[in-house]
C-alpha angles and dihedrals in degrees: 000000000000118000111205117210122232104261090211094060110032121138119200114252095013123111122247115263117231117233116267092251090056091052092060111106121240118240108270114256121240117250123219136160151169138198142226125210110235139144121225113231099178133056120268091250091055090051090051091051090056091052095046091092091070109085097183096064132076118221127202128179113216120180105294099351141061124228117210111195122194111187113194098173139001135207125243090277090055092249117143110266108164107030147125131217125202115201109204103201129174095259105015142031113221124193125198122181141167131237115203123214113280094022123121108249092210095051090045091053091050091052091050092050090053090052092048092050089051090054092046090053091058095047098036092125094045097058135045102214123202094244094191092058090041091054090050092053091046090050088053090049092050089051089053089050091053093046092045093048092046095046091043091052092046091049093048092046091049090052090046091049091051092046091047091052092046089048093052091047091048090047090051091049091049091051090049091048091048091049091047091046091051090050092047091048090052091048090047091053090049092048091049090050091049091046090052089052091050091048089052090050091050090051090049090050091050091053092068113079119200090257092050091048091048089055091050090050091049091051090049092051092050091054097041100046095260093306126118132194101205094200094052092043093050091048094049095049097035097239133129118268089228090058092049089052090047093052092044090052089049091051090051093049092048091049098248091118136029126205118236124214 
């Protein structure tokens, strides 16, 4: 990782300062391990020669044992974070490995076993491994594989089942919303049409002045023997009955009409 200095605040000869977020320490990984009983039959140097073909491991010779380090990830300070170390001792092989937060311990153990078996394959003629104990540990690992795979499948299926149910419910709600939206759109169109009709009626009502309406009433009375049916008149001329009554009352007050008993 490269940490770029702030160009506005550099000082010659002083190291760049990492951002505050980068300075925060990662949560420490958990350390676990296991061992295999085995007797070394070759010299440490011969064992190292057999492992030299692996470029991803680091090998260190310490007194009477060999340390094989496999670093899978490092922290911001380049220190090993996710790693495993195999200690190849004269009478035993010890394995120590880390499990980082959020990682499945069972899957991690399985991955480490695979790495150890790969190393054992390369040094098969340099160690006499207690096969009975090895088979027992492998049987335990296979059990972990089965449990992990089963639980992982069950967990995934459960999540799928929940997502499938949520999807169907969401689809149903969407269909209901679309149906409701279509109905509302239809009603809105109808309301707009009705509103347009009402606006037209209002405009028609506004076109008749009191004087024009008085003339229409007078014509009606002449044709209908001085009698008027307010409801029929209002319907024929498209005006409100209340306005017809208002104009009739005005005509009576002003002396244009006279009520009969």
